[in-house]
C-alpha positions in Angstrom: -6.1 -9.8 -65.2 -5.1 -7.8 -62.2 -5.5 -9.3 -58.7 -5.1 -8.2 -55.1 -3.3 -10.2 -52.3 -3.3 -9.1 -48.7 -0.6 -9.8 -46.2 -0.8 -9.1 -42.4 2.0 -9.0 -39.9 3.5 -7.1 -37.0 5.8 -4.1 -37.1 8.4 -6.0 -35.1 8.5 -8.7 -37.8 8.8 -6.7 -41.0 11.8 -8.7 -42.3 9.7 -11.9 -42.0 6.8 -10.3 -43.7 9.0 -9.0 -46.5 10.4 -12.5 -47.0 6.9 -14.0 -47.1 5.8 -11.6 -49.8 8.9 -12.2 -51.9 8.6 -16.0 -51.5 4.9 -15.9 -52.5 5.6 -13.8 -55.6 8.4 -16.1 -56.7 6.6 -19.3 -56.0 3.4 -18.1 -57.8 5.3 -16.5 -60.7 3.4 -13.3 -60.4 4.4 -9.8 -61.5 3.8 -7.3 -58.6 2.5 -4.0 -60.0 2.1 -2.0 -56.8 2.5 -2.4 -53.1 0.7 -0.3 -50.5 1.0 -0.6 -46.7 -0.7 0.7 -43.6 0.3 0.4 -40.0 -1.9 0.8 -37.0 -1.1 4.1 -35.3 -0.4 2.5 -31.9 -1.4 -0.7 -30.2 -3.0 -0.8 -26.8 -1.5 -3.2 -24.2 -4.6 -4.5 -22.3 -2.3 -6.1 -19.6 -0.9 -2.7 -18.5 -2.0 -1.6 -15.0 -4.9 0.8 -14.8 -3.9 4.4 -14.2 -0.4 3.9 -15.7 0.9 6.4 -18.2 0.0 6.2 -21.8 3.6 5.2 -22.6 3.2 2.1 -20.3 0.0 1.1 -22.1 1.7 1.0 -25.5 3.8 -2.1 -25.4 2.8 -4.4 -28.2 3.7 -4.2 -31.8 1.2 -2.6 -34.2 -0.4 -4.5 -37.0 0.9 -4.0 -40.6 -1.3 -4.6 -43.6 0.3 -4.9 -47.0 -1.7 -4.9 -50.2 -0.1 -6.2 -53.3 -1.6 -5.5 -56.8 -0.3 -8.2 -59.2 -0.7 -9.9 -62.5 -0.3 -13.6 -63.1 
């Protein structure tokens, strides 16, 4: 039976997210069939001063969502 597992992380921590996925797959003994990912286009920094440039408002890492299709 095929199943889906979701992983969420930050673009600045992709190595950690990759390790988390690999550790999960190994510990659960699953066969990953397909991996898809999406990343938020840009994250808004709510602590940036009003009226500052758009570049100044983008200061935090974007969210990354990984979808793994697997079989156990």
